[in-house]
C-alpha positions as CSV (number, residue, x, y, z in Angstrom):
1,M,-102.1,38.2,-20.3
2,L,-102.4,35.0,-22.2
3,D,-105.3,36.5,-24.3
4,P,-104.0,38.1,-27.4
5,V,-104.6,41.9,-27.6
6,G,-104.6,43.7,-30.9
7,P,-106.6,44.9,-33.8
8,L,-106.3,41.5,-35.6
9,P,-108.4,38.6,-34.8
10,P,-107.1,36.3,-31.8
11,A,-106.4,33.4,-34.3
12,V,-103.8,35.3,-36.0
13,Y,-102.0,35.9,-32.7
14,W,-102.2,32.3,-31.7
15,R,-100.7,31.2,-34.9
16,R,-97.7,33.5,-34.5
17,R,-97.1,32.2,-31.1
18,A,-97.3,28.7,-32.3
19,V,-94.7,29.4,-35.0
20,T,-92.3,31.0,-32.6
21,I,-92.5,28.1,-30.1
22,V,-92.0,25.5,-32.9
23,A,-88.9,27.6,-34.2
24,L,-87.3,27.6,-30.5
25,V,-88.0,23.9,-30.2
26,A,-86.4,23.1,-33.4
27,A,-83.4,25.3,-32.6
28,V,-82.9,23.6,-29.3
29,A,-83.3,20.3,-30.9
30,L,-80.6,21.1,-33.4
31,I,-78.2,22.2,-30.7
32,L,-78.8,19.1,-28.8
33,W,-78.1,16.9,-31.8
34,V,-74.8,18.8,-32.6
35,V,-73.6,18.4,-29.0
36,S,-74.5,14.7,-29.1
37,R,-72.6,14.1,-32.3
38,I,-69.5,15.7,-31.0
39,A,-69.7,13.8,-27.7
40,T,-70.2,10.5,-29.5
41,A,-67.4,11.0,-32.0
42,E,-64.7,8.2,-31.9
43,P,-61.5,9.2,-29.9
44,G,-58.2,9.1,-31.4
45,S,-59.5,9.8,-35.0
46,A,-57.6,13.1,-35.1
47,P,-54.4,11.5,-33.6
48,A,-54.7,8.7,-36.0
49,A,-54.8,11.3,-39.0
50,A,-51.8,13.0,-37.5
51,S,-50.0,9.6,-37.1
52,S,-50.8,8.7,-40.6
53,S,-49.5,11.9,-41.9
54,E,-46.3,11.5,-39.8
55,S,-45.9,8.0,-41.1
56,N,-46.1,9.3,-44.7
57,S,-43.5,12.0,-43.9
58,A,-41.2,9.6,-42.4
59,A,-41.5,7.1,-45.3
60,A,-40.8,10.2,-47.7
61,A,-37.8,11.0,-45.6
62,S,-36.5,7.5,-45.7
63,A,-37.0,7.2,-49.3
64,G,-35.1,10.4,-49.9
65,A,-32.2,9.2,-47.6
66,S,-32.0,5.9,-49.4
67,S,-31.6,7.7,-52.8
68,D,-28.9,9.9,-51.3
69,S,-26.8,7.3,-49.7
70,G,-27.0,4.7,-52.6
71,G,-23.3,5.5,-53.4
72,A,-22.1,4.3,-50.1
73,T,-23.3,0.6,-50.5
74,G,-20.3,-1.7,-50.4
75,S,-17.9,0.8,-48.8
76,D,-16.3,0.3,-45.4
77,E,-16.0,4.0,-44.9
78,P,-19.1,6.1,-44.3
79,Q,-19.7,9.1,-46.5
80,A,-19.2,12.2,-44.4
81,S,-20.6,15.6,-44.9
82,D,-18.5,18.6,-45.6
83,E,-18.3,19.6,-41.9
84,S,-17.3,16.2,-40.7
85,E,-14.8,15.8,-43.5
86,A,-13.1,19.1,-42.4
87,G,-12.9,17.8,-38.9
88,A,-11.3,14.4,-39.9
89,G,-8.9,16.2,-42.3
90,T,-7.7,18.3,-39.2
91,S,-7.2,15.2,-37.1
92,A,-5.4,13.3,-39.8
93,A,-3.1,16.2,-40.3
94,A,-2.3,16.2,-36.5
95,T,-1.7,12.5,-36.1
96,E,-0.3,11.2,-39.4
97,P,3.0,12.5,-40.7
98,S,3.2,13.6,-44.3
99,A,5.1,11.8,-47.0
100,T,8.0,14.2,-46.8
101,E,8.2,14.3,-43.1
102,A,9.9,11.6,-41.1
103,P,7.6,10.3,-38.1
104,A,8.8,11.4,-34.7
105,P,10.8,8.8,-32.9
106,A,9.0,7.0,-30.2
107,T,10.3,7.4,-26.8
108,S,11.8,4.3,-25.4
109,A,11.6,5.2,-21.8
110,P,8.8,3.4,-19.9
111,P,6.4,5.5,-17.9
112,A,7.5,6.1,-14.3
113,S,4.9,3.7,-12.9
114,Q,6.0,1.0,-15.1
115,A,9.9,1.4,-14.5
116,P,11.4,-1.7,-13.3
117,A,12.1,-1.7,-9.6
118,E,15.8,-1.8,-8.5
119,A,16.9,-5.1,-7.2
120,P,17.6,-4.8,-3.5
121,A,21.3,-4.5,-2.7
122,T,23.0,-7.6,-1.5
123,P,24.3,-7.3,2.0
124,A,28.1,-7.5,2.4
125,P,29.4,-10.8,3.8
126,P,30.3,-10.5,7.5
127,G,33.9,-9.4,8.4
128,A,36.1,-9.4,11.3
129,C,34.5,-7.9,14.4
130,A,36.1,-4.3,15.2
131,P,37.2,-3.7,18.8
132,E,34.3,-1.6,19.5
133,S,32.0,-4.1,18.2
134,I,33.1,-6.5,21.2
135,K,32.2,-6.3,24.9
136,V,34.1,-8.4,27.4
137,T,32.6,-9.2,30.9
138,V,33.5,-11.3,33.9
139,S,31.4,-13.0,36.5
140,A,31.7,-15.9,39.1
141,N,29.1,-18.4,40.3
142,A,28.9,-16.4,43.6
143,N,30.0,-13.1,45.2
144,E,31.4,-14.8,48.4
145,F,33.6,-18.0,48.7
146,A,34.8,-20.1,51.6
147,Y,38.5,-20.2,52.2
148,G,40.0,-23.1,50.1
149,S,37.0,-23.6,47.9
150,K,37.3,-23.5,44.1
151,P,35.2,-20.7,42.4
152,K,33.9,-21.0,39.1
153,L,34.9,-18.0,36.9
154,I,33.3,-17.1,33.6
155,L,34.5,-14.8,30.7
156,S,31.9,-13.5,28.4
157,V,32.3,-12.2,24.8
158,Q,29.4,-10.4,23.4
159,N,28.8,-8.7,19.8
160,V,27.3,-5.4,20.7
161,S,27.1,-4.2,17.0
162,A,24.2,-4.3,14.6
163,A,25.8,-6.8,12.3
164,P,27.2,-10.3,12.5
165,C,31.0,-10.5,12.5
166,Y,33.9,-13.0,12.9
167,R,36.0,-13.1,16.0
168,D,39.0,-15.1,16.9
169,L,38.3,-16.5,20.3
170,N,41.7,-18.6,20.6
171,A,42.3,-19.6,24.2
172,A,45.8,-18.0,24.0
173,G,44.2,-14.5,23.8
174,Q,41.9,-15.0,26.9
175,E,42.8,-14.4,30.5
176,L,41.2,-14.2,33.9
177,T,43.1,-12.5,36.7
178,V,42.6,-11.8,40.5
179,W,43.7,-8.5,42.1
180,D,43.7,-7.1,45.5
181,G,42.6,-3.7,46.6
182,A,45.9,-2.0,46.1
183,G,46.1,-3.2,42.5
184,T,48.5,-6.2,42.9
185,R,48.0,-8.9,40.5
186,L,47.6,-12.1,42.5
187,W,46.7,-14.8,40.0
188,S,46.2,-15.3,36.2
189,S,44.6,-18.2,34.4
190,N,47.6,-18.2,31.9
191,D,50.5,-18.3,34.5
192,C,50.7,-22.1,35.1
193,Y,48.3,-23.6,32.5
194,P,48.5,-21.5,29.3
195,E,46.3,-22.8,26.5
196,T,45.8,-22.5,22.9
197,S,43.0,-23.3,20.4
198,N,41.7,-22.6,16.9
199,D,38.2,-21.0,17.7
200,T,37.0,-18.4,15.1
201,R,33.4,-17.8,15.6
202,L,30.7,-15.9,13.7
203,I,29.0,-13.8,16.4
204,D,25.5,-12.6,15.7
205,P,24.3,-9.1,17.0
206,A,23.7,-9.3,20.9
207,Q,25.0,-12.9,21.0
208,K,27.2,-13.7,24.0
209,I,29.7,-16.6,24.1
210,D,30.8,-17.8,27.6
211,Y,34.1,-19.5,28.7
212,S,34.4,-20.8,32.2
213,I,37.3,-22.0,34.3
214,V,37.6,-23.4,37.8
215,W,40.1,-21.6,40.0
216,S,42.0,-23.5,42.6
217,G,41.9,-20.6,44.9
218,K,45.8,-20.3,44.9
219,V,48.0,-17.4,44.0
220,S,50.3,-17.6,41.1
221,E,52.9,-15.6,39.0
222,P,54.0,-15.6,35.3
223,T,56.8,-18.3,35.7
224,C,54.7,-20.5,38.0
225,T,58.0,-21.3,39.9
226,A,57.2,-19.6,43.3
227,P,55.1,-21.3,46.0
228,R,51.4,-21.1,45.4
229,P,49.6,-20.8,48.8
230,L,45.8,-20.4,49.1
231,L,44.7,-16.8,48.8
232,G,43.5,-15.7,52.4
233,P,40.2,-14.3,53.5
234,G,39.5,-10.8,52.2
235,Q,37.9,-8.6,49.4
236,Y,39.3,-9.1,45.9
237,F,38.6,-8.1,42.4
238,L,38.1,-10.3,39.3
239,Q,39.0,-9.2,35.7
240,A,38.9,-10.9,32.2
241,S,40.5,-9.9,29.0
242,Q,40.1,-11.1,25.3
243,D,42.7,-10.3,22.8
244,G,43.4,-7.0,24.3
245,I,39.8,-6.1,25.2
246,V,39.6,-5.8,29.0
247,S,36.5,-6.1,31.2
248,E,35.6,-4.0,34.2
249,R,36.8,-5.4,37.6
250,V,34.1,-7.2,39.6
251,P,34.5,-7.5,43.4
252,F,34.2,-10.9,45.5
253,T,35.0,-12.0,49.0
254,I,36.8,-15.0,50.5
255,V,35.8,-15.9,54.1
């Protein structure tokens, strides 16, 4: 198949083949050369050109802006566009009174959060104790005593209110008494030895003030003129009062 076949001499066909091969080789070489040129081209040349063109555009825009704003040099107020001036005019009309209108009076009341706090009310000074503020109780140093002994009796005054108050605890208003089961008064601390004193006290809430007396164990009566024998064995009751406030009766025994 390599031998040329045709009416022309073989040399003609060999020359034609040689020309065709040379042309193909030249075309391949040209293609390779173009590809190598593209591959070896410097990167960034196109962006550099674009950057250069952008720089030129920015410079041109800056120059134009400088020439447009030249009138604002030396002024404290910026030159506004038509749109921004319209907005500023609306704001000024809403916030600044005109020359013919008086400005609205400013309110003088401080905000609720800044209102001064009211000073706490000063408590009233203590007064005299009301009767219901005072409780009177009575007790003894024992519940049972030997015949002829001298019991210690205690009168107590207590403030049962929630506030301090003054109470006149004059000895003339205090009394201790002994009673039998039938309700007969047998003895009083004021029969034979009445006393008086100047004793006004400020009593705090729940405070208790005690007054004690040693009883001789003898009976008595208001004039203290009758004989005073010792109280005999038996069960009796002890009671106290302070300026009209009377305690409950407390039982005790003499043996």
